[in-house]
C-alpha positions in Angstrom: 0.0 0.0 0.0 2.9 2.3 0.7 4.1 1.8 -2.8 0.8 3.2 -4.1 1.2 6.2 -2.0 4.6 6.9 -3.5 3.2 6.3 -7.1 0.4 8.8 -6.6 2.8 11.3 -4.9 5.2 11.1 -7.9 2.2 11.5 -10.3 1.1 14.6 -8.3 4.5 16.1 -8.4 5.0 15.6 -12.1 1.5 16.8 -12.9 2.1 19.9 -10.7 5.4 20.6 -12.5 3.7 20.3 -15.9 0.8 22.5 -14.9 -2.0 20.0 -14.7 -3.4 21.3 -11.5 -6.6 19.3 -11.5 -4.7 16.0 -11.9 -2.1 17.0 -9.3 -4.7 17.8 -6.7 -6.6 14.6 -7.2 -3.4 12.5 -7.2 -2.2 14.2 -4.0 -5.6 13.7 -2.4 -5.5 10.0 -3.2 -1.9 9.7 -1.9 -2.9 11.5 1.3 -5.9 9.1 1.9 -3.8 6.0 1.2 -1.1 7.3 3.5 -3.5 7.7 6.4 -5.0 4.3 5.8 -1.4 2.8 5.8 -0.6 4.7 8.9 -3.7 3.5 10.8 -3.0 -0.1 9.7 0.6 0.2 10.8 -0.3 1.6 14.3 -3.0 -1.2 14.7 -0.4 -3.8 13.7 2.1 -2.4 16.1 -0.4 -2.4 19.0 -1.4 -6.0 18.3 2.2 -7.0 18.2 3.0 -5.4 21.5 -0.1 -6.9 23.2 0.8 -10.4 21.9 4.5 -10.1 22.9 3.5 -9.3 26.5 1.5 -12.5 27.0 
C-alpha cells in the first residue's frame, strides 16, 4: 500500500510541474488518503504485536 502512496505522490509532483493542477490535486488527495490508511493499519499492527508479545 505504501508503494501506491509513492506512485500517486510522484504523479502529483510531475503533474504539478507540468501545470496539470486538477490531476495534481486529485493524485495528491489519493496519496494522502492512502497514506493515512497505511498509517492506521501500521499503528494497529504495532499495538497488536505489542499486546501479543507481553503474553
